[in-house]
N, C-alpha and C positions, 0 to 999 in steps of 0.2 A: 504494499499500499504507499502512496505517496506520502511523505512526511512534510508538510509545508514547513514547519521549524526548521528541519534538517536542510530543506531546500534552500530558504532563505539564507541559512546561516553558511551554506556553502556559497552562495553567490558572494555574500558580504565577504568570506574569507578569500576565496579565489580572486575575485575582481581586486580586491585589496593587495594580494600579492602581486598581481600583474601590473595594475598601476604603479605601486611602489617601484617595482625592479624597472618598468620602464621609464618611471621619472628619474631614476638614478644614472639612466646611461646618455653618455653623449650623443648628439643628433646623428653624428656619423655612424654609431653602432647600430642605427635602425637599419642599416644597409647589410649588415651582419647576417650570414646563414644562422639557420636553427636546425633542430634535429629532423625537420620535415623535409625531406630532399627537395631540393630546388626552392625554397622558402626563404626570405628573409625575414628579419625581427617585423618590420613594418606589414610583411603579407600577414603574418600570424596575428597581429594587432588587428588588421582590417577583418580578417577573418571572424575574430573574437567578438567585434562590435557587431558585423552582420550576424551572427548567430545569437546575438543578445537581443537586438531589435526584432528579430524572427520569432525568438521564442516568447518576448514580451507580446507580438502580435499575437501569437498561436494562444497565448493563456487568455487574452482580451477576446479571442473568438471563441474558443471554449465556453465562457463565461456568458457570452451573448447567444450560445447556441449555433454559432456558426461554424459548418464542417470542413468547409475547404480549408485546405494549408496554407499557412503564412509562408510568405516570400521571406527569404534572407535580403536585408537591407544594409549591404557593407556600404562604407563611406567613399566617396568621391575623392576627397582630399587624403594625401598621403604623407603630408608632412606631421613630423614628430608630434609639436604641439596641437596640432589639429586630431590627431589621432588619440592623443592621451584626453582630450577634451570630448572625443567620441566615446572613448573608453567610459568614461565616467556617466556620459549620459547614457550609455548602454546600460550600464550598472544600474542606475537609479530608476531606468524605466522598467527594467526585469525588476528590479525590488518592488516597484510601485504595483506592477501586474501581480506580483506574487502576493504581495498583501492586499489585494482587490479581491483576491479569491474566494468567492463564498464557500461554506461549509459543503454545499450540495455539488461544487465542482470537483471537490476531492473524491468523491465517489466515482467518477469517471476517468477516462484518460487525460493525465496532464503531461505535458513535455516536462524533460527534465532540464536542470540548470546545467551551464557550461561546467565541466571538468576542470581541474586546475590545470593551465597550460603553462604556468610559467616557469615549471620546471624544463621547458623545452628551450628556453631562451639560454645560449650560451654565456 
């Protein structure tokens, strides 16, 4: 069963780790490779932002009874500061969507929050 408290804590913890890690690196380091073959730090950040936006939209759709899949919404901007801001917004949007889930929504299928990706950044 979906545990809303655990999901919310995971989003707070994992996004916090990702944001803190990326906020501590130099702008040039955003072009460095990560453990995902062919990806750079900025690609991973874009993916996490898109996933968070898509998951938040999926949660809002589930609450509204909309069954169509939400679309991932990666940011167009790829600059380090823009991506950090988008990560923070993505975290906040996903947390708001999780906090907006009524008890009845927890009985059905609910998308899982992002897993920790901070360990993939070298």
